[in-house]
TIVEXRO-879807 format. One line per field, with one value per residue: residue number from 0; residue in one letter; chain; x, y, z of N, C-alpha, C in turn. Coordinates in nm, 4 decimals. Example, Ala and Ser with C-alpha at 12.3 -4.5 7.8 and 13.67 -1.06 7.14 Angstrom:
# residues 2
pos	0_1
code	a_s
unit	A_A
nxx	1.3190_1.2850
nyy	-0.5690_-0.2250
nzz	0.7800_0.7080
caxx	1.2300_1.3670
cayy	-0.4500_-0.1060
cazz	0.7800_0.7140
cxx	1.3200_1.2900
cyy	-0.3300_0.0030
czz	0.7800_0.7870
//
This chain:
# residues 269
pos	0_1_2_3_4_5_6_7_8_9_10_11_12_13_14_15_16_17_18_19_20_21_22_23_24_25_26_27_28_29_30_31_32_33_34_35_36_37_38_39_40_41_42_43_44_45_46_47_48_49_50_51_52_53_54_55_56_57_58_59_60_61_62_63_64_65_66_67_68_69_70_71_72_73_74_75_76_77_78_79_80_81_82_83_84_85_86_87_88_89_90_91_92_93_94_95_96_97_98_99_100_101_102_103_104_105_106_107_108_109_110_111_112_113_114_115_116_117_118_119_120_121_122_123_124_125_126_127_128_129_130_131_132_133_134_135_136_137_138_139_140_141_142_143_144_145_146_147_148_149_150_151_152_153_154_155_156_157_158_159_160_161_162_163_164_165_166_167_168_169_170_171_172_173_174_175_176_177_178_179_180_181_182_183_184_185_186_187_188_189_190_191_192_193_194_195_196_197_198_199_200_201_202_203_204_205_206_207_208_209_210_211_212_213_214_215_216_217_218_219_220_221_222_223_224_225_226_227_228_229_230_231_232_233_234_235_236_237_238_239_240_241_242_243_244_245_246_247_248_249_250_251_252_253_254_255_256_257_258_259_260_261_262_263_264_265_266_267_268
code	m_t_r_l_f_i_a_a_a_l_v_l_c_g_r_t_a_a_a_g_i_r_t_v_s_d_v_v_l_s_s_p_g_p_k_n_c_r_m_e_t_y_l_d_g_n_f_f_r_y_d_n_k_c_d_g_a_m_s_s_m_i_f_t_l_s_p_d_l_i_h_q_v_d_h_q_r_k_t_y_s_t_m_s_l_k_d_y_e_q_m_i_g_q_m_g_a_s_m_k_a_m_q_a_q_m_k_a_s_l_s_k_l_p_p_a_q_r_e_a_m_m_k_m_m_a_g_q_m_p_a_q_v_k_r_t_v_k_k_t_g_r_a_e_k_v_g_s_f_s_c_l_v_e_e_e_w_q_g_k_t_k_v_g_e_t_c_v_g_d_w_k_q_f_g_i_n_i_e_k_y_k_a_i_g_d_r_w_k_r_l_g_d_k_m_k_e_s_a_g_s_l_g_e_y_v_g_e_t_d_m_k_r_g_y_l_v_r_h_r_s_y_n_n_g_k_v_d_s_e_m_i_l_r_e_i_k_e_t_s_v_d_p_s_l_g_k_v_p_a_g_y_k_k_e_e_n_p_m_a_k_i_g_a_k_k_k_g_g
unit	A_A_A_A_A_A_A_A_A_A_A_A_A_A_A_A_A_A_A_A_A_A_A_A_A_A_A_A_A_A_A_A_A_A_A_A_A_A_A_A_A_A_A_A_A_A_A_A_A_A_A_A_A_A_A_A_A_A_A_A_A_A_A_A_A_A_A_A_A_A_A_A_A_A_A_A_A_A_A_A_A_A_A_A_A_A_A_A_A_A_A_A_A_A_A_A_A_A_A_A_A_A_A_A_A_A_A_A_A_A_A_A_A_A_A_A_A_A_A_A_A_A_A_A_A_A_A_A_A_A_A_A_A_A_A_A_A_A_A_A_A_A_A_A_A_A_A_A_A_A_A_A_A_A_A_A_A_A_A_A_A_A_A_A_A_A_A_A_A_A_A_A_A_A_A_A_A_A_A_A_A_A_A_A_A_A_A_A_A_A_A_A_A_A_A_A_A_A_A_A_A_A_A_A_A_A_A_A_A_A_A_A_A_A_A_A_A_A_A_A_A_A_A_A_A_A_A_A_A_A_A_A_A_A_A_A_A_A_A_A_A_A_A_A_A_A_A_A_A_A_A_A_A_A_A_A_A_A_A_A_A_A_A_A_A_A_A_A_A
nxx	4.2458_4.1338_4.1378_4.2128_4.1399_4.1419_4.1021_4.4050_4.3845_4.1738_4.2831_4.4791_4.3624_4.3128_4.0919_3.9098_3.8303_3.8318_3.6662_3.5900_3.6066_3.4432_3.4419_3.2840_3.3311_3.2431_3.4306_3.4751_3.6629_3.7546_3.9582_4.2710_4.0887_3.7423_3.6724_3.5420_3.5670_3.6150_3.6477_3.7561_3.7805_3.9367_3.9622_4.1121_4.2192_4.4946_4.5657_4.5211_4.3623_4.3553_4.1818_4.1913_3.9939_3.9944_3.9123_3.9336_4.1687_4.3439_4.4716_4.6444_4.6975_4.8507_4.8574_5.0266_5.0206_5.1787_5.4216_5.5453_5.4662_5.4339_5.2710_5.2675_5.0648_5.0333_4.7897_4.7363_4.9838_5.0813_5.2689_5.4635_5.5727_5.7587_5.7797_5.9115_5.7249_5.8656_6.0614_5.8910_5.7681_5.9953_6.0603_5.8398_5.8770_6.1220_6.0554_5.8819_6.0555_6.2416_6.0788_6.0041_6.2520_6.3063_6.0992_6.1642_6.4054_6.3174_6.1492_6.3356_6.4820_6.2858_6.2356_6.4343_6.3743_6.2311_5.9172_5.7004_5.7961_5.8348_5.5692_5.4638_5.6121_5.5259_5.2583_5.2883_5.4000_5.2035_5.0103_5.1915_5.3746_5.3447_5.1315_5.2492_5.1033_4.9636_4.7177_4.4032_4.1474_3.8026_3.5428_3.2173_2.9802_2.7593_2.5124_2.4643_2.2976_2.4132_2.3521_2.2536_2.3639_2.4421_2.6252_2.8811_2.9890_3.3114_3.5306_3.8092_4.0675_4.2961_4.4690_4.2742_4.1312_3.9044_3.9726_3.8938_3.6520_3.5115_3.2982_3.2096_3.1044_2.9424_3.0445_2.8450_2.6083_2.6767_2.6804_2.9113_3.1683_3.4318_3.6464_3.7268_3.9110_4.1474_4.4355_4.5354_4.4252_4.5592_4.8131_4.7717_4.7024_4.9416_5.0978_4.9419_4.9608_5.2274_5.2222_5.0640_5.2369_5.3911_5.2082_5.1448_5.3610_5.3723_5.1334_4.9087_4.6020_4.5319_4.3536_4.1135_4.2752_4.2376_4.0541_3.8679_3.7012_3.5222_3.3989_3.4922_3.2456_3.1997_3.4165_3.5360_3.7366_3.8575_3.9115_3.9969_3.7522_3.5673_3.4309_3.6690_3.7235_3.5440_3.4545_3.2371_3.0883_2.9449_2.8873_2.9289_3.0299_3.0483_3.2005_3.2927_3.6335_3.8583_4.1673_4.3662_4.3541_4.5178_4.7654_5.0188_4.9225_4.9929_5.2611_5.3073_5.5431_5.8193_5.9230_6.1584_6.0823_6.0514_6.0366_6.1693_6.4306_6.4721_6.4939_6.7194_6.9210_6.9365_7.0226_7.2714_7.3949
nyy	24.1014_24.3513_24.7086_25.0626_25.4366_25.7524_26.1034_26.2636_26.4593_26.3883_26.1841_26.3078_26.5049_26.4905_26.3661_26.1293_25.9104_25.8010_25.8304_25.5304_25.1875_24.8908_24.5398_24.2186_23.8751_23.5299_23.2337_22.9079_22.6262_22.3208_22.1343_22.0745_21.9803_22.0390_22.3825_22.6780_23.0068_23.3615_23.6572_23.9858_24.3094_24.6291_24.9632_25.2777_25.5990_25.5597_25.3021_24.9438_24.6794_24.3390_24.0997_23.7759_23.5398_23.2413_22.9297_23.0249_23.1655_23.4626_23.6501_23.9147_24.1188_24.4137_24.6746_24.9632_25.2924_25.5205_25.5206_25.2970_24.9995_24.6539_24.4760_24.1781_24.0218_23.8402_23.7818_23.6116_23.5287_23.7734_23.9036_24.0442_24.1005_24.2897_24.4189_24.6042_24.7333_24.7178_24.5208_24.3075_24.2732_24.2031_23.9630_23.8028_23.7939_23.6578_23.4103_23.3129_23.2993_23.1118_22.8857_22.8457_22.7829_22.5455_22.3861_22.3742_22.2362_21.9951_21.9115_21.8734_21.6594_21.4591_21.4232_21.2608_21.0097_20.6779_20.6571_20.5219_20.5157_20.7876_20.8834_20.7537_20.8756_21.1410_21.1186_21.0432_21.2694_21.4542_21.7121_21.7518_21.9271_22.2601_22.3100_22.3299_22.4423_22.7425_22.9477_23.0366_23.2782_23.2635_23.4511_23.4177_23.5568_23.5042_23.5867_23.5987_23.5640_23.6213_23.5786_23.8914_24.0209_24.0973_23.9486_23.8839_23.5877_23.4422_23.1985_23.0006_22.8331_22.5638_22.4473_22.1856_22.1670_22.2820_22.5093_22.7115_22.9697_23.2861_23.5501_23.8587_24.1674_24.4708_24.8027_24.9956_24.8861_24.8663_25.1195_25.2727_25.4964_25.4154_25.5572_25.7383_25.6129_25.5794_25.5990_25.4098_25.1915_25.1751_25.1125_24.8629_24.7220_24.7273_24.5563_24.3253_24.2691_24.2014_23.9663_23.8147_23.7699_23.5689_23.3775_23.1666_23.0000_22.9516_22.8334_22.9425_23.1054_23.4318_23.6999_23.9358_24.2218_24.4763_24.7107_24.8735_24.7272_24.5928_24.4250_24.1315_23.9046_23.6363_23.3575_23.0493_22.7634_22.4745_22.1204_21.8293_21.8391_21.9076_22.1472_22.3074_22.5169_22.8061_23.1443_23.3923_23.7031_23.8919_24.1411_24.4806_24.8117_25.1722_25.3435_25.4840_25.4477_25.3409_25.4947_25.3617_25.0991_25.0723_25.0316_24.8437_24.6783_24.8245_24.7129_24.4674_24.2179_24.2532_24.0452_23.8766_23.8568_23.5500_23.5107_23.7219_23.6534_23.5299_23.7335_23.8559_23.6652_23.6531_23.9095_23.9086_23.7208
nzz	20.3914_20.3200_20.2595_20.2309_20.2481_20.4257_20.4464_20.5432_20.7313_20.8991_21.0458_21.1892_21.3383_21.6065_21.7165_21.9211_21.7867_21.4472_21.1276_20.9604_20.8396_20.9362_20.9436_20.9746_20.9637_20.9272_20.9560_20.8446_20.8930_20.7525_20.7629_20.9363_21.1184_21.2102_21.2484_21.3856_21.3179_21.3694_21.1875_21.2046_21.0688_21.0618_20.9500_20.8908_20.7765_20.8018_20.8758_20.8472_20.9975_21.0863_21.2598_21.3892_21.5344_21.6922_21.8257_22.0906_22.0867_21.9800_21.7144_21.5423_21.2502_21.1643_20.9456_20.8781_20.7422_20.7753_20.9990_20.7345_20.8113_20.9204_21.1611_21.3447_21.5694_21.8695_22.0792_22.2877_22.3895_22.4304_22.2642_21.9901_21.6493_21.4107_21.0793_20.8045_20.5270_20.2902_20.3447_20.3903_20.1410_19.9952_20.1188_20.0450_19.7688_19.7566_19.8686_19.6754_19.4553_19.5471_19.5716_19.3061_19.1945_19.3294_19.2352_18.9644_18.9753_19.0801_18.8758_18.6725_18.7783_18.7906_18.5231_18.4368_18.5161_18.4503_18.2679_18.4148_18.6793_18.7203_18.7103_18.9356_19.1370_19.1121_19.1865_19.4507_19.5572_19.5247_19.6613_19.8632_19.7709_19.6432_19.3651_19.0252_18.8340_18.7378_18.8952_18.7597_18.6974_18.6556_18.5391_18.6111_18.5820_18.7234_18.9544_19.3065_19.6244_19.9357_20.2537_20.3561_20.1469_19.8042_19.5338_19.2818_19.1267_19.1019_18.9753_19.0776_18.9195_18.8890_18.6520_18.5392_18.7632_19.0016_19.2470_19.4108_19.4994_19.4666_19.5793_19.4973_19.6241_19.5245_19.6137_19.6356_19.7419_20.0055_20.0868_20.0902_20.0037_19.8366_19.7368_19.9249_20.0763_19.9441_19.9692_20.1664_20.0478_19.7986_19.8912_20.0041_19.7731_19.6370_19.7977_19.7773_19.5021_19.4835_19.6287_19.4616_19.2519_19.3491_19.4064_19.2282_19.2544_19.5278_19.5686_19.6884_19.7836_19.6894_19.7871_19.6434_19.5414_19.4472_19.5709_19.4558_19.2986_19.4580_19.7574_19.9358_19.9721_20.0027_20.0297_19.9100_19.9512_19.7829_19.8141_19.6652_19.5303_19.7255_19.9588_20.1473_20.3137_20.4241_20.3996_20.5125_20.4754_20.7297_20.8332_20.7417_20.7612_20.7642_21.0240_21.3451_21.4189_21.6569_21.7008_21.8441_21.7729_21.5621_21.6625_21.8410_22.1370_22.4560_22.6626_22.5464_22.4446_22.2307_21.9639_21.7514_21.4106_21.2640_20.9907_20.8886_20.8762_20.6377_20.4460_20.5549_20.5281_20.2544_20.1866_20.3069_20.1604
caxx	4.1467_4.0660_4.2323_4.1494_4.2006_4.0603_4.1883_4.5025_4.3396_4.0875_4.3663_4.5661_4.2913_4.3052_3.9684_3.9296_3.8060_3.8216_3.5753_3.6566_3.5222_3.4557_3.3740_3.2818_3.3077_3.2569_3.5172_3.4659_3.7742_3.7191_4.0745_4.2751_3.9702_3.6427_3.6935_3.4594_3.6445_3.5561_3.7452_3.7112_3.8773_3.9157_4.0554_4.0863_4.3075_4.6365_4.5953_4.4265_4.3853_4.2844_4.1795_4.1423_3.9590_3.9706_3.9366_3.9716_4.2917_4.3258_4.5924_4.6156_4.7965_4.8231_4.9328_5.0183_5.0636_5.2853_5.5227_5.5117_5.5029_5.3400_5.2859_5.1979_5.0412_4.9763_4.7295_4.7404_5.1180_5.1118_5.3934_5.4447_5.6921_5.7376_5.8600_5.8751_5.6558_5.9687_6.1193_5.7851_5.7571_6.1167_6.0476_5.7433_5.9414_6.2260_5.9893_5.8327_6.1702_6.2979_5.9883_6.0144_6.3789_6.2914_6.0116_6.2393_6.5030_6.2412_6.1031_6.4519_6.5152_6.1819_6.2427_6.5369_6.3223_6.1441_5.7804_5.6204_5.8513_5.8082_5.4276_5.4459_5.6699_5.4405_5.1389_5.3289_5.4301_5.0847_4.9591_5.3020_5.4409_5.2496_5.1204_5.3220_5.0060_4.9170_4.5736_4.3361_4.0166_3.6953_3.4280_3.0992_2.8670_2.6473_2.4846_2.4104_2.2636_2.4783_2.2978_2.1816_2.4450_2.4459_2.7631_2.9071_3.0758_3.4286_3.5882_3.9546_4.1021_4.4367_4.4568_4.1365_4.0757_3.8509_4.0345_3.8357_3.5396_3.4880_3.1760_3.2463_2.9915_2.9664_3.0463_2.7243_2.5086_2.7211_2.6694_3.0466_3.2434_3.5651_3.7487_3.7722_4.0153_4.2379_4.5764_4.5635_4.3860_4.6686_4.9244_4.7329_4.7085_5.0838_5.1386_4.8689_5.0167_5.3545_5.1862_5.0139_5.3514_5.4426_5.0988_5.1514_5.4661_5.3417_5.0101_4.8178_4.5003_4.5507_4.2244_4.1007_4.3627_4.1927_3.9296_3.7714_3.6101_3.4200_3.4479_3.4702_3.1288_3.2204_3.5250_3.5428_3.8489_3.8184_4.0134_3.9379_3.6140_3.4815_3.4629_3.7646_3.7047_3.4484_3.4442_3.1141_3.0752_2.8220_2.8598_3.0245_2.9715_3.1330_3.1771_3.4096_3.7362_3.9515_4.3041_4.4529_4.3520_4.6279_4.8917_5.0377_4.8836_5.1009_5.3015_5.3381_5.6861_5.8596_6.0034_6.2084_5.9986_6.1337_6.0349_6.2624_6.5618_6.4824_6.5490_6.8528_7.0135_6.9508_7.1043_7.4075_7.4479
cayy	24.1088_24.4811_24.8161_25.1901_25.5635_25.8659_26.2220_26.2649_26.5545_26.3199_26.1021_26.3916_26.6182_26.4796_26.3055_26.0009_25.8069_25.8538_25.7547_25.4166_25.0749_24.7694_24.4237_24.0958_23.7583_23.3978_23.1452_22.7670_22.5476_22.1788_22.0496_21.9319_21.9476_22.1466_22.4992_22.7946_23.1247_23.4914_23.7537_24.1247_24.4026_24.7713_25.0485_25.4207_25.6531_25.5303_25.1626_24.8359_24.5758_24.2129_24.0174_23.6403_23.4789_23.1000_22.8381_23.0973_23.2431_23.5770_23.7077_24.0321_24.1782_24.5566_24.7417_25.1087_25.3695_25.6118_25.4638_25.1811_24.8822_24.5434_24.4148_24.0524_24.0251_23.7225_23.8377_23.5114_23.5341_23.9148_23.9305_24.0944_24.1202_24.4006_24.4258_24.7140_24.6849_24.6860_24.3909_24.2071_24.2484_24.1327_23.8270_23.7320_23.7691_23.5560_23.2816_23.2696_23.2644_22.9871_22.7763_22.8222_22.7148_22.4105_22.3129_22.3510_22.1310_21.8716_21.8727_21.8222_21.5279_21.3646_21.3969_21.1590_20.8795_20.6072_20.7083_20.4621_20.5600_20.9314_20.9004_20.7105_20.9792_21.2596_21.0902_21.0414_21.4066_21.5392_21.7665_21.7855_22.0425_22.3442_22.2764_22.4195_22.5027_22.8695_22.9629_23.1301_23.3205_23.2615_23.5322_23.3433_23.6456_23.4541_23.6650_23.5216_23.6354_23.5579_23.6525_24.0108_24.0864_24.0438_23.9434_23.8133_23.4721_23.4153_23.0693_22.9873_22.7020_22.5276_22.3474_22.1410_22.1478_22.3999_22.5163_22.8164_23.0468_23.4108_23.6224_23.9975_24.2587_24.6096_24.8936_25.0774_24.8257_24.8859_25.2616_25.3205_25.5555_25.3590_25.6537_25.8101_25.5335_25.5460_25.5874_25.2810_25.0912_25.1621_25.0453_24.7224_24.6639_24.7073_24.4355_24.2125_24.2376_24.1317_23.8321_23.7436_23.7288_23.4450_23.2852_23.0475_22.9143_22.9140_22.7565_23.0020_23.1981_23.5732_23.7608_24.0544_24.3265_24.6074_24.7313_24.9482_24.6320_24.5487_24.3604_23.9871_23.8639_23.4951_23.2848_22.9062_22.6894_22.3356_22.0163_21.7066_21.8610_21.9418_22.2741_22.2859_22.6295_22.9050_23.2713_23.4626_23.8362_23.9090_24.2826_24.5793_24.9445_25.2850_25.3732_25.5396_25.3485_25.3875_25.4972_25.2698_24.9692_25.0720_25.0205_24.7246_24.7094_24.8555_24.6036_24.3465_24.1983_24.2432_23.9297_23.8796_23.7860_23.4448_23.5236_23.8277_23.5919_23.4958_23.8498_23.8842_23.5706_23.6902_24.0306_23.8767_23.6216
cazz	20.2876_20.3123_20.2392_20.1993_20.2902_20.4694_20.4422_20.6524_20.8343_20.9943_21.1327_21.2696_21.3974_21.7510_21.7650_21.9886_21.6871_21.3118_21.0412_20.8981_20.8012_21.0183_20.8862_21.0539_20.8787_20.9881_20.8787_20.8820_20.8406_20.7587_20.7900_20.9706_21.1973_21.2007_21.3322_21.3560_21.3552_21.3353_21.1395_21.2103_21.0119_21.0890_20.8802_20.8756_20.6742_20.8214_20.9061_20.8246_21.0991_21.0671_21.3809_21.3694_21.6626_21.6623_21.9379_22.2111_22.0654_21.8922_21.6563_21.4594_21.1620_21.1543_20.8398_20.8956_20.6247_20.8144_20.9090_20.6529_20.8906_20.9372_21.2930_21.3682_21.7136_21.9358_22.2003_22.3931_22.4468_22.4471_22.1931_21.8541_21.5670_21.3173_20.9578_20.7155_20.4080_20.1911_20.3796_20.3739_19.9971_19.9543_20.1696_19.9612_19.6400_19.7737_19.8903_19.5453_19.3711_19.6000_19.5383_19.1623_19.1707_19.3814_19.1435_18.8407_19.0049_19.0955_18.7420_18.5994_18.8342_18.7518_18.3783_18.4120_18.5587_18.3556_18.2770_18.5221_18.8070_18.7284_18.7427_19.0741_19.2224_19.1064_19.2662_19.5906_19.5969_19.5095_19.7867_19.9517_19.7095_19.5710_19.2232_18.9363_18.7437_18.7921_18.9107_18.6701_18.7491_18.5568_18.5783_18.5677_18.5576_18.8042_19.0750_19.4182_19.7461_20.0498_20.3665_20.3099_20.0450_19.6677_19.4852_19.1574_19.1503_19.0197_19.0102_19.0678_18.8651_18.8767_18.5455_18.5231_18.8975_19.0684_19.3789_19.4921_19.4458_19.5377_19.5445_19.5270_19.6296_19.4861_19.7279_19.6436_19.8309_20.1430_20.1169_20.1198_19.8946_19.8534_19.6975_20.0442_20.1406_19.8337_20.0058_20.2283_19.9490_19.7022_19.9573_20.0148_19.6393_19.6066_19.8680_19.7194_19.3703_19.5079_19.6708_19.3445_19.1714_19.4058_19.4362_19.1443_19.3077_19.6646_19.5692_19.7849_19.7350_19.7237_19.7637_19.5603_19.5937_19.4011_19.6438_19.3761_19.2351_19.5512_19.8784_19.9362_20.0499_20.0364_19.9625_19.9375_19.8944_19.7590_19.8192_19.6096_19.4898_19.8390_20.0241_20.2556_20.4055_20.3727_20.4699_20.4757_20.5335_20.8090_20.8615_20.6916_20.7754_20.8000_21.1647_21.4125_21.4481_21.7590_21.6483_21.9183_21.7057_21.4657_21.7364_21.9239_22.2750_22.5493_22.7489_22.4712_22.4253_22.0909_21.9278_21.6145_21.3149_21.2033_20.8455_20.8506_20.8561_20.4962_20.3801_20.6085_20.4656_20.1133_20.1801_20.3460_20.0689
cxx	4.0799_4.1679_4.1620_4.2148_4.0997_4.1533_4.2773_4.4578_4.2539_4.1691_4.4413_4.4942_4.2697_4.1762_3.9993_3.9047_3.7903_3.7249_3.6527_3.5566_3.5499_3.3800_3.3824_3.2491_3.3221_3.3407_3.5037_3.5785_3.7426_3.8371_4.1869_4.1599_3.8732_3.6728_3.6005_3.5316_3.5683_3.6681_3.6843_3.8200_3.8363_4.0101_4.0109_4.1888_4.4527_4.6663_4.4818_4.4607_4.2947_4.2956_4.1213_4.1188_3.9166_4.0068_3.9899_4.0984_4.2634_4.4617_4.5512_4.7310_4.7564_4.9162_4.9172_5.0783_5.1802_5.3136_5.4732_5.5527_5.3933_5.3703_5.2059_5.1875_4.9764_4.9213_4.7327_4.8746_5.1604_5.2497_5.3607_5.5785_5.6578_5.8310_5.8182_5.8052_5.7575_6.0289_6.0176_5.7688_5.8765_6.1098_5.9543_5.8053_6.0458_6.1661_5.9392_5.9458_6.2313_6.2112_5.9943_6.1421_6.3709_6.2071_6.0839_6.3400_6.4345_6.1954_6.2169_6.4895_6.4145_6.1905_6.3434_6.4897_6.2429_6.0005_5.6992_5.6669_5.8249_5.6639_5.4003_5.4979_5.5824_5.3144_5.1721_5.3512_5.3097_5.0326_5.0682_5.3791_5.3360_5.2497_5.1929_5.2274_4.9517_4.7651_4.5205_4.1984_3.9162_3.5781_3.3025_2.9832_2.7451_2.6324_2.4242_2.3791_2.3249_2.4378_2.2182_2.2552_2.4362_2.5904_2.7707_3.0135_3.1906_3.4904_3.7391_3.9870_4.2527_4.4404_4.3101_4.0660_4.0273_3.9034_3.9743_3.7230_3.5228_3.3561_3.1966_3.1245_3.0299_2.9555_2.9163_2.6212_2.5454_2.7086_2.8030_3.1117_3.3896_3.6767_3.8025_3.8930_4.1267_4.3829_4.6107_4.5261_4.4956_4.7865_4.8966_4.7434_4.8529_5.1341_5.0717_4.9228_5.1491_5.3270_5.1364_5.1264_5.4039_5.3343_5.1058_5.2534_5.4313_5.2125_4.9059_4.7155_4.5365_4.4215_4.2287_4.1833_4.3215_4.0554_3.8258_3.6658_3.4965_3.4833_3.4063_3.3547_3.1404_3.3429_3.5212_3.6704_3.8064_3.9385_3.9476_3.7889_3.5190_3.5270_3.5501_3.7576_3.6102_3.4479_3.3207_3.1072_2.9405_2.7845_2.9679_2.9594_3.0794_3.0973_3.3013_3.5061_3.8370_4.0943_4.3976_4.4549_4.4626_4.7639_4.8969_5.0004_5.0047_5.1327_5.3343_5.4885_5.7185_5.9504_6.0526_6.1142_6.0845_6.1404_6.1342_6.4013_6.5833_6.5457_6.6918_6.9570_7.0415_7.0414_7.2511_7.4737_7.4444
cyy	24.2445_24.5911_24.9466_25.3161_25.6671_25.9847_26.2300_26.3574_26.4869_26.2378_26.1893_26.5003_26.6042_26.4218_26.1734_25.8861_25.8730_25.7701_25.6433_25.3085_24.9577_24.6571_24.3064_23.9807_23.6313_23.3109_23.0034_22.6914_22.3997_22.0892_22.1344_21.8867_22.0633_22.2603_22.6108_22.9176_23.2516_23.5871_23.8931_24.2127_24.5455_24.8512_25.1925_25.4709_25.6122_25.3835_25.0697_24.7258_24.4560_24.1323_23.8807_23.5765_23.3350_23.0139_22.9096_23.1793_23.3576_23.6278_23.8242_24.0596_24.3235_24.6179_24.8919_25.1794_25.4611_25.5936_25.3366_25.0523_24.7760_24.4783_24.2839_24.0350_23.8956_23.7696_23.7397_23.5161_23.6777_23.9487_23.9844_24.0986_24.2238_24.3886_24.5492_24.6540_24.6431_24.5482_24.2788_24.1717_24.1683_23.9863_23.7441_23.6966_23.6591_23.4173_23.2250_23.2234_23.1318_22.8676_22.7435_22.7453_22.5691_22.3248_22.2800_22.2380_21.9949_21.8193_21.8122_21.6824_21.4224_21.3277_21.2875_21.0188_20.8120_20.6544_20.6536_20.5096_20.7091_20.9573_20.8634_20.8166_21.1038_21.2415_21.0961_21.1824_21.4997_21.5830_21.8057_21.9070_22.1268_22.3100_22.3785_22.4902_22.6303_22.8734_23.0655_23.1610_23.3274_23.3433_23.4673_23.4339_23.6057_23.5360_23.5753_23.6145_23.5583_23.6365_23.7705_24.0826_24.0164_24.0460_23.8650_23.7077_23.4645_23.2847_23.0702_22.8448_22.6844_22.4118_22.3137_22.1229_22.2793_22.4021_22.6242_22.8899_23.1717_23.4715_23.7665_24.0889_24.4010_24.7010_24.9712_25.0198_24.8418_25.0325_25.3247_25.3757_25.5159_25.4569_25.7318_25.7423_25.4957_25.5203_25.4511_25.1676_25.0677_25.0874_24.8955_24.6532_24.6355_24.5784_24.3125_24.1716_24.1633_23.9864_23.7498_23.6960_23.5934_23.3389_23.1571_22.9492_22.8637_22.8345_22.8121_23.0917_23.3386_23.6449_23.8835_24.1677_24.4664_24.6346_24.8101_24.8544_24.5898_24.4832_24.2143_23.9507_23.7169_23.4415_23.1391_22.8498_22.5428_22.2428_21.8857_21.7218_21.9000_22.0743_22.2467_22.3975_22.7296_23.0278_23.3441_23.5957_23.8483_24.0555_24.3700_24.7163_25.0490_25.3243_25.4390_25.4267_25.4079_25.3818_25.3993_25.1306_24.9578_25.0605_24.8883_24.7617_24.7317_24.7335_24.4745_24.3395_24.1806_24.1234_23.9459_23.8004_23.6803_23.4548_23.6291_23.7719_23.5537_23.6112_23.8795_23.7936_23.6088_23.8114_23.9999_23.7759_23.4851
czz	20.2765_20.3033_20.2070_20.2568_20.3348_20.4738_20.5656_20.7647_20.9391_21.0928_21.2323_21.3478_21.5475_21.8033_21.8338_21.8925_21.5516_21.2321_20.9737_20.8617_20.8944_20.9483_20.9826_20.9598_20.9612_20.8966_20.9333_20.8131_20.8590_20.7930_20.8502_21.0584_21.1903_21.2992_21.2879_21.4088_21.3170_21.2966_21.1449_21.1501_21.0451_21.0008_20.8832_20.7745_20.6861_20.8517_20.8640_20.9233_21.0747_21.1961_21.3478_21.5065_21.6366_21.7832_22.0619_22.1983_21.9696_21.8439_21.5666_21.3646_21.1436_21.0501_20.8599_20.7749_20.6574_20.9644_20.8395_20.7238_20.8918_21.0720_21.2960_21.5188_21.7625_22.0699_22.3172_22.4667_22.4783_22.3887_22.0544_21.7815_21.4613_21.1974_20.8802_20.5938_20.3017_20.2175_20.3590_20.2260_19.9463_19.9976_20.0824_19.8266_19.6483_19.7952_19.7582_19.4554_19.4153_19.5627_19.3893_19.1286_19.2153_19.2867_19.0127_18.8594_19.0157_18.9600_18.6603_18.6473_18.7902_18.6044_18.3447_18.4499_18.4477_18.3756_18.3940_18.6592_18.8288_18.7696_18.8880_19.1713_19.2262_19.1887_19.4149_19.6438_19.5897_19.6457_19.8840_19.9019_19.6389_19.4232_19.1368_18.8398_18.8071_18.7997_18.8111_18.7285_18.6349_18.6101_18.5221_18.5284_18.6393_18.9320_19.1821_19.5346_19.8621_20.1739_20.3143_20.1974_19.9094_19.6189_19.3543_19.1793_19.0495_19.0688_18.9909_19.0241_18.8622_18.7764_18.5262_18.6574_18.9567_19.2114_19.4684_19.4221_19.5311_19.4921_19.5923_19.5191_19.5951_19.6076_19.7452_19.7407_19.9780_20.1853_20.1503_19.9939_19.9098_19.8177_19.8170_20.1083_20.0425_19.8783_20.0650_20.1328_19.8460_19.7633_19.9712_19.8791_19.5998_19.6717_19.8068_19.5843_19.3829_19.5488_19.5520_19.2534_19.2180_19.4234_19.3550_19.1962_19.4470_19.6755_19.6642_19.7164_19.7811_19.6870_19.6745_19.6195_19.5484_19.4615_19.5659_19.3167_19.3280_19.6722_19.8787_20.0299_20.0913_19.9624_20.0067_19.8774_19.8856_19.7680_19.7753_19.5812_19.6007_19.9016_20.1457_20.3596_20.3402_20.4618_20.4209_20.5495_20.6056_20.8279_20.7997_20.7025_20.8014_20.9427_21.2228_21.4471_21.5455_21.7036_21.7186_21.8552_21.6016_21.5322_21.8120_22.0675_22.3654_22.6351_22.6765_22.4439_22.2764_22.0695_21.7844_21.5255_21.2463_21.0518_20.7982_20.8213_20.7092_20.4201_20.4254_20.5439_20.3212_20.0978_20.2101_20.2554_20.1304
//
């Protein structure tokens, strides 16, 4: 959920830490069981790191600009897997295409059933397959105060059902000049836009990808009209970021990314 850039000179000048941004957010998950998690993000001119701490376990995703890589890290098992950004984008596109094809095939099969049987089947499948209705965003213009931050509310709808709500805060209140982080921000937007292409098929929420608009102060997802999960920003500031956070910890064992097999199968036919 974050992205940006700092002049390459700051990354390469040999300092023990470079200027960057750190955020801390609390995440409450309601299903399958109540969970209280904490999300921390770090970024400087060459990387963006997302740490998820939940139930005593910690995992990380590290996006690096040079080289263009994505590391998924399991700190409990001390393992990691790596994919190039190109392969990751290809994987996302293939997952979306596969889901669209599956939905089209399912729709064709259902159309051959009698109306009553078709309706019964659709009800039975509800929630098991991502909805075919694309999500739309409604800008409410409503301002809210979340903790110490102000933000504007946008609602996410899937047909006539409200499935999510975001509240985006302007960078000015954080005292951060987002233009300083343009390079890593543009790279994140490229990945986010690719994810949005598949979001309608995968039925997933894809957060704000254009960091110029602001930063996510709160996000809520809904299930059957009730809040299913909530993320609230607690802290955001420009600070020194240790360059080692942009690397996989020494001694961790590399594993094959199971998702990479999707792209491999596609390439091999």
